N, C-alpha and C positions, 0 to 999 in steps of 0.2 A: 650576630644573629641575623640572618635574614627574614624580608614580611611576612612569608611563607613556613617557616619555621614556627615562628613566633603563635600563628594562626593555627597552628597545628598544635600547637602545645596545647593552648585554647581551649580546642576542642576535646582533645583528650582528657583534660582535668577535665570540662564538661562531663564528658565517659565517663570517668572514674567515678563523679559524685552522684549522675543520676545513678548507677550498678551500686554506690554503694549504699544510697538512701532507698534502690529498689527493698536491702533485707526489713525497713521496718515498714514499710507496702504490706511484705514480706509476713511479718509478725501482725500486723493488723487486721492485717484478714481474713486472719488463726482466732479474730475473734463470732465472725459468723460464718463461716464457709467452714467444711472438714480440708483437711490436708490437699486431697487429691480432687476435689471437685474446687479448687481455688488453681490447682496447678491446671486445671483440664482445662479452665473457661481462658485461663491470662495466657495461655503459651498457642493455644488457636486462634484467641486475639494475634497475638505476638504473628503467626504463620500469615497472614490477614493482612498483615500491617506491612509487610515486606514486596506484597506482590505487585503494586502499583510501580517499586524498583523495581521488579524482574520484568515488565512490561516494559517499565520505560531503556531498561536494558534492550530485552531482544531488539530493539527497535534499532538500534545500536549496532549490534553483532552480526555475526554471519553464523549461519545455522553449524552448533559444532558436531551435530552426530550422534549425541545423546539417545542414546534410545531410551523408553518410558521403562520397561523392564528393569534395566540399570539408571534408574534415579528411583524409582522403588527400593532398590537394594541396598544402594548408600544412604538414602536417604531413614530407612530402618534400623540400617546397622546404628548411624549417629543416631538416630530417635530413639532405640534400646537403651543406648548410651544414656542417654541424657535423663530418659525417665526412670531410671534407678537411680541416678544423680540426685535431682531435682525434688523426688520423691524424699529421701532420703533426707534430704538439707531442707526438707518444708516441713518434713516429722520432729526434724531436731528442732527445729524456729521454735516447734509450741512450747518449749522447756530449755531455750536459752535465751539469753539478749541479744538484739540484732548483733554491736558488736563482737560478742563472743564467735555467733557466725563467720560473719565476713570475715574476720581473724581465719576462724580455723575450716575457713573455704578455700582461704586463701593455699592452705600447705596443698596442692596442688600444684604448682609454679615450684613445689618440692621437690615433691615427688613425681613430677614427670618426665626428668633429666633421672632421677635415678632408676626411674621404671625401664626409659631408654636402652640403661646397662642392659637388659635379657632379650634388646630388641639388636643387638652389636654395634650399640653406638654408644665413644669413651662421653665419659665425663672426668672432671678433673676436682682438684681439692678444694674448690669454691661451696659446688654442691656438697659435700662432705661437711664444710664451716655449715653453712647456711642449715642444712637439716640439724644439726646439731644447738643451735643459735633457735628454730625454729621450733622442735619439741620442746629447746626449756623454757621456750616463749610459753609452747601451750600448759608445761608444767604449773609455769606461774599463773595461770591462764587459768584451770580448774581445779588444782590441788593446794598450792602454795597457800592462799589464802587458809585454806582448812589446816593446812596445818602446825604453821607458824602463827596466826591471825588469833585473835580472842577466839573460844568456842567454848561451850559449857565446858563441864570433865563430866569426864565418861561419854560425850560425843564422840558416835562413830563418823571416822574421817568420808565423805562424801566423794564422790565424780558427779556432775552434772550430766544424765542422762543425755541432755540434749546436746551436749557437747563428745559426749562420747557418739552418736548417731549421726553427728556433724562430719566427725570426723571421716568416719567408713562413708557420709556420701564424697568427701574433697578423695577419696581414693578411685571412685566411679567417674570423678571427673577429671581425674588420671586418666582414665582410659579411653575417656571421652576425647579429650582433649590431644590422644595420640590417634584417636579412629578417624577425626579430622582432620589430623595431620597429615596422613595418608590420601586420603577421600578428597579436600582439595586442590588434590592435581590430580582430579578426575570430574569432576564437575564443579558447576560456577559457583564461589560459595554463596551467595543470596540464594539461588536456587535448593541447594544443600541447606542452609538454614532455615526454610519457612517449611524444606519438606520433613527437615526432622521433629520444626517444633511441632507440625500438625501431628505428627506418631506420638509424641511425647503426650499432646494434651491428648488424642483420641486415647489413645491408652490410661490416660488419668480419668477420663471418664467415665471410660470401662469398670475399673478398679473401685473407681465412687460409687456405683449400681450398685454392684457387686457386694458392699460395704455396708450401702443402705445408708450412703452419708446424708443429713439433713437437710435439704434444701428447701428455699421459700424464696416467694422474690421480695419480701421483709429484707430477708439475710444478705438476698442481692443487692440490691439497693442497700444496704451500710456496708457491704464490701466493692461498694460501685471502685470508688477512687483506689486504691488500691488494688486492684484487680485493671484500673485503665492507666493506673501508673507501670505497673508491673508488666500489662504486655504490647503498651504502645510505646513507651517513653523508657522502660528501661532493655524491650526487645527494638523496637522500631526504628526510632529514634540513635541510642548511645548504639547499634550498632550500626547507621548509615553513617552519624559523625566518627566513632573510628575509623571505619573505611573509608572514609574522606582524610582524616588527618591522617593516619601512617603514610600517606603519598608523599609527603612534605616532613613530615617527622626525623629526626634523628635515632634509631634504634635505641642506646641510651636513654634519651626523653619517653619516651614511650615504655619502657622498662618502667622506669621510675615509677611516669604519675599513672599508669595502669595499679601501680600496687597498691596505687592510697587508694583505692577502692574497697577495703578492709578499715580504713582510718574518717573514711566516708559513713560508713555502716557504725562505727563506734560514737561518730559524735552525730547522727541521724536517733539515733538511740539516746543519748543525752539530751538531747535539744528539747526531742518530740514525746518522747516513748518517757524521758526523765529516769532513766535510768540510771545505777550509781555506779561510779570512775572509782574505784578503790583502787592503794597502790600497786599494789599484788597484778588488779589486773592492766592497770596502763603501766605494771614494767613486763607483762606477757604481749600485750601487743605493740611494743616495742621492742623486744626481742624477737618477736615471730618477723617483723615488719623490717626488720636487721638481715633476718635469717632470709626472706625475699629478696633482695638486694643484693645478698652475696651470691645465692645463686645462682644472678643473673649478671656475674660479674663480669664473662665473656662477652657478653654483649656489649654492656657497658662501655668494657675499654677498646672493644676489638671493632663495636659497632656491627655487628652482624643482624643481622635480623629478627624483629620479636614478632615471635609468634602466640598471641595471645586472645584468650576461649572467652571472649565476653556472658558467654551464658552462663558464669558461675551464679548468677545473682539476678 
């Protein structure tokens, strides 16, 4: 393996770790701020963090002819999808662990090729095998422990509401990935990202005001580190690392390494928030991870381009 590929793998590993630990930041931030206030601030911060890269990139590129109206249209489409997905994810993580949220959000890796069928795209057997493995993992993650584990007699089997909300968010992350896949053909990815982050942050703050979410300087101070991590590290730094790394990384490597995002989310929850990891939870994590990789089997074998949207966390 050449030095460029090794460096790319290291950068992708750091990207997956940053995105994974972002779920811990999202969970921690909920101790001080409401979900829409937290998302509003962090996504506006994330949008602003990309501006230096955009300005630097414009100095090196010729004028593309993209009108301001088209920029607003494209960024608004992506921003609405991002707003719905991120809002549901942020609400869901209030009731579930970072590990659960990270892996369940990863359902979009499986749902994206399945949804592509309705857009006339072909999908093979690995996609369906991956879907079965992932759904089985989700069952182990959210239900199996309640069914097969020890519980008081007569207790009703319940599914964590946070897991359900996060699973719904994965559907909208799927729509977001499909939208981005189309829009990046028409607009610079950095410009699109900054625009969609702005709209997501803007809509989040509007909803936060409408819901009259509690806000104070002391609360903002308490959530400062999670917000800075979620806005600057998860968006600005990780996005840049991914962009640089995927120029030299073999697609198979990118597929496997970036799927580790859920693993880092679970590890962060265990190390920082002291979340418990039962055998059912671990089994669910393993099955879901295997399902995600199976879905990307053609990428791994044939070396096709890997399109990963890193704003799930």
